[in-house]
C-alpha positions as CSV (number, residue, x, y, z in Angstrom):
1,M,117.6,121.4,101.0
2,K,119.7,120.8,97.5
3,N,119.6,123.5,95.2
4,N,118.2,123.1,92.0
5,P,117.7,119.0,92.3
6,K,116.5,117.1,88.8
7,G,113.8,115.8,91.1
8,Y,112.0,115.1,94.4
9,V,110.8,112.0,96.1
10,S,107.9,112.5,98.5
11,F,107.2,109.9,101.4
12,V,103.7,110.0,102.7
13,L,102.9,107.3,105.6
14,H,99.3,106.6,106.6
15,A,99.0,106.4,110.0
16,H,95.3,105.0,110.9
17,L,93.4,102.5,113.4
18,P,90.0,102.1,113.9
19,F,88.8,103.3,116.9
20,V,88.5,101.0,119.5
21,H,87.7,101.9,122.8
22,H,86.2,99.4,125.7
23,P,85.9,101.0,128.9
24,E,83.2,98.6,129.5
25,S,86.1,95.9,130.1
26,E,89.8,94.6,129.8
27,D,89.3,92.0,128.1
28,Y,89.3,93.5,124.5
29,L,92.3,92.4,122.3
30,E,91.9,94.7,119.7
31,E,92.9,97.7,121.7
32,Q,96.4,96.3,121.9
33,W,96.5,96.9,117.9
34,L,97.0,100.9,119.3
35,F,99.2,99.3,121.7
36,E,101.7,97.8,119.2
37,A,101.4,100.4,116.7
38,I,102.5,102.9,119.5
39,S,105.6,100.7,120.6
40,E,106.5,99.2,117.0
41,T,105.9,102.3,114.6
42,Y,105.0,105.8,116.2
43,I,107.6,106.2,118.8
44,P,110.3,104.5,116.8
45,L,109.4,107.3,113.8
46,L,109.4,110.1,116.9
47,L,112.8,108.4,118.0
48,N,114.2,108.6,114.4
49,F,112.8,111.9,113.6
50,G,114.5,113.2,117.0
51,K,118.0,111.6,115.9
52,L,118.0,113.3,112.4
53,E,117.0,116.7,114.1
54,N,119.5,116.4,116.6
55,E,122.1,115.2,113.7
56,H,121.1,118.7,112.0
57,V,119.8,116.6,108.8
58,D,117.1,118.7,106.8
59,F,114.2,115.9,106.1
60,R,111.0,115.8,104.5
61,I,108.3,113.4,105.5
62,T,104.6,113.2,105.5
63,M,102.1,111.5,107.7
64,S,98.1,111.3,107.6
65,M,97.3,111.0,110.9
66,T,93.5,110.1,111.1
67,P,90.9,111.4,113.4
68,P,90.1,108.0,115.0
69,L,93.9,107.2,115.7
70,L,94.1,111.2,117.0
71,N,91.2,110.3,119.7
72,M,92.9,107.2,120.7
73,L,95.9,108.7,121.2
74,D,94.2,111.5,123.4
75,N,92.3,109.2,125.4
76,T,93.1,109.0,129.2
77,L,91.7,105.6,129.4
78,L,93.7,104.2,126.6
79,Q,96.7,105.8,127.8
80,E,97.0,104.2,130.8
81,R,96.0,101.0,129.5
82,Y,99.1,101.4,127.2
83,I,101.3,101.9,130.4
84,K,100.0,98.9,132.0
85,Y,100.6,97.0,128.5
86,L,104.3,98.5,128.7
87,L,104.8,96.8,132.5
88,S,103.6,93.8,131.5
89,H,105.8,93.0,128.6
90,I,108.5,94.7,130.9
91,E,107.6,91.6,133.5
92,L,107.7,89.1,130.7
93,A,110.7,90.2,128.5
94,K,112.8,90.1,132.2
95,K,111.5,86.8,133.2
96,E,112.5,85.4,129.8
97,V,116.0,86.6,130.6
98,I,116.0,84.3,133.1
99,R,114.3,81.5,131.1
100,N,117.0,82.1,128.7
101,Q,120.0,82.0,131.0
102,D,121.9,79.5,129.2
103,N,121.1,80.4,125.8
104,E,123.6,83.5,125.1
105,S,122.0,84.4,122.1
106,L,118.0,84.4,123.5
107,K,119.3,85.8,126.7
108,N,121.0,88.9,124.8
109,L,117.7,89.2,122.7
110,A,115.4,89.2,125.9
111,Q,117.6,92.0,127.6
112,Y,116.9,93.8,124.3
113,Y,113.4,93.4,124.9
114,V,113.7,94.6,128.2
115,D,115.7,97.6,127.3
116,R,113.0,98.5,124.5
117,Y,110.0,98.3,126.5
118,S,111.7,100.1,129.2
119,N,112.6,103.1,126.8
120,D,109.5,102.8,125.2
121,L,107.8,103.6,129.1
122,H,110.5,106.4,129.1
123,V,109.7,108.1,125.9
124,F,105.8,108.1,126.8
125,K,105.4,109.0,130.1
126,D,108.6,111.2,130.8
127,V,109.2,112.9,127.6
128,Y,105.4,113.0,125.9
129,K,103.6,113.4,129.3
130,C,101.2,110.5,127.9
131,N,100.6,112.5,124.9
132,I,102.8,111.5,121.7
133,I,100.5,113.7,119.2
134,S,102.5,116.7,120.7
135,G,106.0,115.1,119.5
136,F,104.2,114.5,115.9
137,K,103.1,118.4,116.1
138,H,106.9,119.3,117.0
139,F,108.2,117.8,113.6
140,Q,105.6,119.8,112.0
141,D,105.8,123.0,113.8
142,I,109.7,123.0,112.7
143,G,108.9,122.4,109.2
144,V,110.4,118.9,108.3
145,L,106.7,116.9,108.7
146,E,103.7,118.0,107.1
147,I,100.7,116.3,108.8
148,I,97.6,115.6,106.5
149,T,94.0,114.7,107.4
150,C,91.5,112.2,106.5
151,G,87.9,111.1,106.5
152,A,86.6,111.5,110.4
153,T,86.6,107.6,111.0
154,H,88.0,106.7,107.3
155,G,84.6,106.1,105.6
156,Y,84.9,104.9,102.0
157,F,83.8,107.8,99.8
158,P,83.1,106.2,96.4
159,I,80.4,103.8,98.3
160,L,79.4,106.5,100.8
161,Y,78.1,109.0,98.3
162,V,74.9,107.5,97.4
163,N,74.1,110.7,100.2
164,E,76.6,113.5,99.4
165,K,75.9,114.7,102.7
166,T,77.5,112.0,104.7
167,V,80.6,112.5,102.3
168,R,80.4,116.1,103.1
169,A,80.2,115.3,107.2
170,Q,83.3,113.0,106.5
171,I,85.6,115.4,105.2
172,A,83.9,118.6,107.5
173,V,84.5,116.4,111.0
174,G,88.0,115.3,109.9
175,V,89.1,118.8,109.0
176,K,88.1,119.9,112.5
177,C,89.7,117.4,114.3
178,Y,92.8,118.0,112.7
179,E,92.5,121.9,113.6
180,K,91.7,120.8,117.2
181,Y,95.2,118.7,117.8
182,F,97.3,120.8,115.5
183,G,96.2,124.2,115.4
184,R,96.3,125.4,111.7
185,K,94.2,123.8,108.6
186,P,95.6,120.9,106.7
187,R,96.7,121.3,103.0
188,G,96.0,117.7,102.3
189,I,93.9,114.8,103.0
190,W,94.7,111.2,102.4
191,L,91.6,110.2,100.7
192,P,90.4,107.1,102.7
193,E,91.7,103.7,101.2
194,C,92.8,106.1,98.3
195,G,89.1,105.7,97.3
196,Y,88.8,108.7,94.9
197,V,85.4,110.0,93.5
198,P,85.3,113.4,91.7
199,E,82.0,114.5,93.1
200,A,83.7,114.9,96.5
201,D,86.2,117.7,95.3
202,K,83.8,120.4,96.1
203,Y,83.6,119.5,99.2
204,L,87.3,119.1,99.7
205,R,87.8,122.4,98.2
206,E,84.9,124.4,100.5
207,F,86.9,123.0,103.6
208,G,90.5,124.0,102.0
209,I,92.1,121.0,101.2
210,Q,94.4,121.4,98.3
211,Y,95.5,118.0,97.5
212,V,94.8,114.7,97.8
213,I,96.9,111.3,97.6
214,T,95.4,108.3,95.2
215,E,96.1,105.0,93.7
216,T,98.2,105.1,90.3
217,H,95.4,104.0,88.1
218,G,93.7,106.9,89.4
219,I,96.0,109.2,87.5
220,L,97.2,106.9,84.6
221,Y,93.5,106.9,83.5
222,A,92.4,110.6,84.1
223,N,90.6,112.2,81.5
224,P,92.5,113.6,79.3
225,T,95.8,110.9,80.0
226,P,98.0,113.0,82.2
227,I,101.7,113.7,79.9
228,Y,103.4,112.9,82.5
229,G,101.5,110.1,84.1
230,T,102.4,109.9,88.2
231,L,105.6,111.9,87.8
232,A,103.7,115.2,88.3
233,P,100.9,116.0,90.1
234,I,97.5,116.6,88.3
235,V,95.0,119.4,89.4
236,S,91.0,118.6,88.8
237,P,88.2,121.3,87.0
238,D,87.4,121.6,91.1
239,G,91.0,122.7,91.4
240,I,92.0,119.8,93.5
241,V,95.7,118.8,93.2
242,A,96.2,115.0,92.8
243,F,99.4,113.3,93.6
244,G,99.3,109.7,92.4
245,R,101.4,106.3,94.0
246,D,104.6,105.7,92.1
247,L,104.5,102.2,91.1
248,E,108.3,101.1,91.0
249,S,109.4,102.9,94.3
250,S,106.1,100.9,95.9
251,R,106.8,97.8,94.6
252,Q,110.8,97.9,96.1
253,V,109.1,98.5,99.5
254,W,105.4,96.4,99.7
255,S,105.8,93.7,97.1
256,S,105.7,90.5,99.1
257,I,108.2,88.5,96.7
258,N,111.2,90.7,96.5
259,G,110.7,93.5,98.8
260,Y,112.8,94.9,101.2
261,P,110.6,93.8,104.3
262,G,111.2,90.1,102.9
263,D,114.9,90.0,104.0
264,F,116.3,86.9,105.3
265,N,118.1,89.2,107.9
266,Y,114.9,90.9,109.1
267,R,112.8,89.8,112.1
268,E,110.5,87.1,111.5
269,W,106.7,88.6,111.9
270,Y,105.2,85.4,112.4
271,R,107.1,83.5,115.3
272,D,106.6,84.9,119.0
273,I,107.1,83.8,122.2
274,G,103.1,84.0,122.8
275,Y,102.8,80.4,120.3
276,D,105.9,78.9,121.3
277,A,106.6,79.3,125.2
278,P,105.1,76.7,127.7
279,Y,101.5,77.5,127.8
280,D,101.2,77.7,131.7
281,Y,104.6,80.2,131.7
282,I,102.9,82.3,129.1
283,K,99.5,82.6,129.8
284,P,99.6,85.4,132.1
285,Y,100.6,87.5,129.1
286,I,98.5,86.2,126.4
287,A,94.5,86.8,125.7
288,C,92.4,86.5,129.0
289,N,90.2,83.8,127.0
290,G,93.5,81.6,127.2
291,A,94.3,82.0,123.5
292,R,97.7,82.3,122.1
293,V,98.1,85.6,120.6
294,P,101.3,87.3,119.5
295,T,103.5,89.2,122.3
296,G,105.8,91.4,120.4
297,I,108.9,89.3,121.9
298,K,110.1,87.8,118.7
299,Y,113.6,85.5,118.7
300,Y,114.0,84.7,115.0
301,R,114.8,86.3,111.6
302,I,113.0,85.3,108.7
303,T,116.1,83.5,107.5
304,G,114.4,81.9,104.3
305,K,111.8,80.0,102.9
306,N,110.8,76.7,103.8
307,C,113.2,76.2,106.6
308,E,114.0,76.3,110.5
309,K,114.2,79.7,111.5
310,D,117.4,81.3,112.7
311,Y,118.2,83.6,115.4
312,Y,117.6,87.4,115.0
313,N,121.1,89.3,114.7
314,L,120.6,93.0,115.1
315,Q,124.0,93.9,113.6
316,W,123.0,91.8,110.0
317,A,119.7,93.6,110.3
318,Q,121.4,96.9,110.2
319,D,123.7,95.6,107.3
320,S,120.6,94.6,105.2
321,I,119.1,98.0,106.0
322,N,122.5,100.0,105.0
323,K,122.1,98.1,101.8
324,Q,118.7,98.6,100.7
325,A,118.7,102.5,101.7
326,G,121.5,102.1,99.0
327,H,119.7,100.5,96.6
328,F,116.3,102.8,96.8
329,F,118.8,105.6,96.6
330,D,120.6,104.9,93.5
331,S,116.9,103.5,92.3
332,R,115.3,107.0,92.8
333,E,118.9,108.8,91.1
334,K,118.4,106.5,88.2
335,Q,114.7,107.2,88.1
336,I,114.9,110.7,88.4
337,T,117.4,111.6,86.3
338,E,115.9,110.0,83.2
339,A,112.5,111.7,84.1
340,A,113.6,114.6,84.4
341,N,114.6,114.3,80.4
342,F,111.1,114.8,79.4
343,T,109.0,116.5,82.4
344,Q,108.0,120.4,82.3
345,N,108.7,120.7,86.1
346,P,111.3,118.1,88.0
347,P,109.5,115.0,88.5
348,I,108.3,113.7,92.0
349,V,108.3,110.2,92.6
350,L,105.5,109.7,95.3
351,C,105.9,106.9,98.1
352,P,103.2,106.6,99.9
353,Y,102.6,103.7,102.3
354,D,101.0,102.6,105.5
355,A,102.7,104.0,108.3
356,E,102.5,100.6,110.1
357,L,104.2,99.2,107.7
358,Y,107.4,100.5,109.1
359,G,108.3,99.0,112.7
360,H,104.9,97.1,113.1
361,W,105.2,94.7,110.0
362,W,108.6,95.2,108.8
363,Y,110.2,95.7,112.1
364,E,113.5,97.4,111.2
365,G,111.5,100.0,108.7
366,P,111.9,103.2,111.1
367,D,115.4,102.3,111.1
368,W,115.7,102.0,107.1
369,L,113.9,105.5,106.7
370,Y,116.2,106.9,109.0
371,T,119.3,105.5,107.1
372,L,117.7,106.5,103.6
373,F,117.3,110.0,104.7
374,K,120.9,110.5,105.8
375,K,122.1,109.3,102.6
376,I,119.8,111.7,100.6
377,Y,121.0,114.3,102.8
378,Y,124.9,113.8,102.9
379,D,125.7,112.1,99.8
380,K,125.7,113.8,96.3
381,C,122.9,113.2,94.6
382,D,120.4,115.0,91.9
383,F,117.4,114.7,94.2
384,D,115.6,116.0,97.3
385,L,113.1,114.8,99.5
386,I,109.9,117.2,99.8
387,T,106.2,117.4,100.8
388,P,103.6,117.9,98.6
389,S,102.7,121.2,99.6
390,E,106.3,122.4,99.0
391,Y,105.9,120.9,95.5
392,I,102.8,122.7,94.9
393,D,104.1,125.7,96.0
394,K,107.3,125.5,94.1
395,Y,105.4,124.2,90.7
396,P,101.8,125.7,90.9
397,Q,101.2,124.8,87.0
398,M,100.3,121.9,86.5
399,Q,98.0,120.0,83.6
400,M,94.2,120.1,84.5
401,C,92.3,116.7,84.2
402,S,90.2,114.5,86.0
403,P,90.9,111.5,87.9
404,C,89.0,108.5,87.7
405,I,87.2,106.8,90.4
406,S,89.7,104.3,92.1
407,S,90.9,103.2,95.0
408,W,93.7,101.0,96.4
409,G,93.4,97.5,97.5
410,A,92.9,94.1,95.4
411,N,92.1,95.3,91.5
412,G,91.6,99.2,92.8
413,Y,87.9,99.5,92.2
414,S,86.2,99.4,95.5
415,E,86.6,95.4,95.5
416,I,87.7,95.2,99.2
417,W,84.9,97.4,100.8
418,L,81.7,96.0,98.4
419,N,81.4,92.6,98.0
420,H,79.6,89.3,98.3
421,L,81.1,88.9,102.0
422,N,79.9,92.6,103.2
423,D,77.5,93.9,101.2
424,Y,74.8,93.8,103.4
425,A,76.2,96.4,105.6
426,H,76.0,98.9,103.0
427,K,71.9,99.2,102.7
428,H,72.1,100.0,107.0
429,L,74.6,102.3,106.6
430,H,72.6,104.2,103.7
431,V,69.8,104.2,105.4
432,A,71.4,105.4,108.6
433,G,73.0,108.2,106.6
434,D,69.9,109.4,105.1
435,R,68.5,109.4,108.7
436,M,70.8,111.5,110.1
437,C,69.8,113.8,107.6
438,E,66.4,113.9,108.5
439,L,67.3,114.3,111.7
440,A,69.4,117.6,111.6
441,N,66.4,118.9,109.3
442,L,63.9,118.0,111.8
443,F,65.8,119.6,114.8
444,P,68.2,122.3,113.9
445,N,67.9,123.9,117.0
446,A,68.0,121.3,119.4
447,K,68.9,121.8,123.2
448,G,70.1,120.1,126.3
449,L,69.3,115.8,126.3
450,K,68.1,116.1,122.9
451,K,70.8,118.1,121.5
452,K,73.1,115.4,123.2
453,A,71.7,112.7,121.9
454,L,71.9,114.2,118.3
455,N,75.5,114.5,118.4
456,Q,76.0,110.8,119.9
457,C,73.5,109.7,116.7
458,A,76.2,111.6,114.2
459,R,79.1,109.8,116.3
460,E,77.5,106.4,116.1
461,L,77.4,107.2,112.0
462,L,80.4,107.9,111.6
463,L,81.8,105.0,113.6
464,A,79.9,102.5,111.9
465,Q,80.8,103.9,108.2
466,S,84.8,103.1,109.3
467,S,86.0,101.2,106.0
468,D,88.0,99.0,108.7
469,W,84.7,96.7,109.3
470,L,84.1,96.3,105.5
471,F,88.1,95.4,105.2
472,I,88.4,93.0,107.7
473,I,85.2,91.3,107.1
474,T,86.7,90.7,103.5
475,N,90.4,89.7,104.9
476,G,88.6,87.0,107.0
477,T,90.6,88.1,110.6
478,M,88.7,89.2,113.5
479,V,85.8,89.1,111.4
480,D,83.5,88.5,114.7
481,Y,84.4,91.6,116.1
482,A,84.2,93.6,112.9
483,K,80.7,92.6,112.3
484,K,79.9,93.3,116.0
485,R,81.3,96.6,115.4
486,I,79.2,97.5,112.7
487,K,75.6,95.7,114.4
488,D,76.7,98.0,117.4
489,H,77.2,100.8,116.0
490,I,73.6,101.1,113.6
491,G,72.1,99.5,116.6
492,R,72.8,102.6,118.9
493,F,72.0,105.0,116.0
494,T,68.8,103.3,115.4
495,K,67.5,103.0,118.9
496,L,68.1,107.0,119.3
497,Y,66.8,107.7,116.4
498,Y,63.6,106.3,117.3
499,Q,63.7,107.6,120.8
500,I,64.8,111.1,119.2
501,K,61.6,111.5,117.4
502,N,59.1,110.1,119.5
503,D,60.8,112.5,122.3
504,E,61.6,109.2,124.8
505,I,65.4,109.6,125.1
506,D,66.6,107.1,127.5
507,E,69.3,109.2,129.6
508,N,70.9,106.3,131.0
509,F,71.3,104.7,127.6
510,L,72.7,107.5,126.1
511,L,75.2,108.1,128.8
512,D,76.5,104.7,128.8
513,I,77.3,104.7,124.8
514,Q,78.3,108.1,125.3
515,E,81.2,107.0,127.6
516,K,82.1,104.0,125.3
517,D,81.6,105.7,121.9
518,C,83.6,108.9,123.0
519,L,85.5,110.4,119.9
520,F,84.6,114.0,118.6
521,P,83.4,115.6,121.9
522,D,82.7,118.6,120.3
523,I,80.9,117.3,117.2
524,D,77.8,119.3,116.1
525,Y,75.2,117.1,114.3
526,N,74.0,120.1,112.3
527,I,77.1,119.2,109.7
528,Y,74.5,117.1,108.1
529,G,71.8,119.4,107.1
530,W,72.8,122.9,107.2
531,F,72.6,123.0,103.4
532,L,72.7,121.5,100.0
533,L,75.0,122.4,97.1
534,F,73.9,121.0,93.7
535,Y,76.1,121.5,90.3
536,I,73.8,121.8,87.4
537,K,75.5,121.8,83.9
538,T,74.0,123.1,80.8
539,K,74.4,121.2,77.1
540,L,76.7,124.5,76.3
541,K,78.8,123.0,79.4
542,L,77.9,126.1,81.0
543,S,78.2,125.8,85.1
544,F,75.2,127.2,87.4
545,T,75.2,126.7,90.9
546,I,71.7,126.3,92.7
547,L,71.9,127.2,96.6
548,V,69.5,125.7,98.2
549,W,69.0,127.7,101.7
550,S,66.8,126.1,104.4
551,F,65.3,127.3,107.4
552,Y,62.6,126.3,109.6
553,V,59.3,127.6,111.2
554,D,57.6,124.9,113.7
555,N,59.8,122.1,112.4
556,I,58.2,122.8,109.2
557,L,61.1,122.8,106.6
558,F,60.5,125.5,103.8
559,F,62.9,125.7,100.7
560,Q,63.6,129.0,98.9
561,N,65.9,128.3,95.4
562,F,67.9,130.9,94.0
563,I,69.1,130.3,90.6
564,L,72.3,132.3,89.9
């Protein structure tokens, strides 16, 4: 790390996928979301982190790894299916080498995919023993990667807060899951969809969270207005530090018009042999229902707009990587040099992105990060890489402001997750949340089968609350699957709810859904019922805390109130 830099750049990658697990069938195409992300994003990131480590390049990066993703990466069935996925892709790529014998360019690209998927298999099976979580943990343990948590199932806090206990449960389960896999408490959290609601701060603080990642306007429209905008974190009245997304650096990567991923030399995402190859030839490698789907084997570069696509050239792609890493480097140097003239502490440029942008959508993204991090380490510049935790430790003094309710996504105020296409779902989610709290209060000391059923109720509620289903419905892709997931989880929850209340639990039904919805094996349903916390403010703005402790006698709830 550099001595006394003028400022810092902080990369934060949000690694998240919804929990998709269908042991009842091998026909669920949605499980490939995970397999594609492992091959195109997670393994490439690990490989590039490893290259930097071996080359003794000191770097810093932050990643959120959400609880659903961690549970899927740790799932034996999904690990086995990923290996089958790789073997199928290696087989197809080898066939492509033969099919393209007369075309040297395509033959070489096909061999590239043989080598790439074969290496993925080696890394996954031999290096990480099917557990790539251990790879990320290693880089955290040596101090170059900071891993942060997220809500248990990526539930959207600003809307879920109709029942604050459901938000508290999302935080509590997310933190517990993190501790299980990484052996420490998380210091930060990626708010699902960057959805900030001030009332959640007290629960973040309760579970040891020190900072959150927010959207730009969550900071800019804070009260009072932050002096330094997003170039410095702010701290909320409840003591939670908020880092806001930098717009300039985000546009350079995210922009669909002039962002780096649109470079004409980069691999074209949409052009795939799953659509181009003869149907009878490709049929064994596409969807089980015969629908053409991407295979991951892509031969073309973006080339240009509204033109015939040219073959992908690895060297040309690397040339663009080098060029754009240099451009990003120079842009941050200029930005930080100018900002350092008016900020009290060295400015921080926060660069948050979906992790899957790097590799899955932007195929060259992981290599771009590697190139950029080497350039920052070796080249003379006035800034350095840093994690949010390191910045807080170095510069604990910051302006107190109240961030505003906000999200990322279109228009920035929850519109993606609450609109005319998906609003029907929310009433069911809220009713289920209230019923879960009811069950926890009615049966605080359940044992045996009833306890298992109550814990499964908690899992079904959490899965139903995933913001992914609402996003997919709004986005218009895989809508039927997203609607089915909400319906299935609410349906399973409701059936269990009445079975528990009537003391008529169907054990076979319970065992069936336990196998399907098997995340959070150590969940405790009592997270929804063990205490209530309220804040009351007087006209003099003196804060009082009312603690309401609950206890039960013969399943009758009594409350004793203490006003401090």
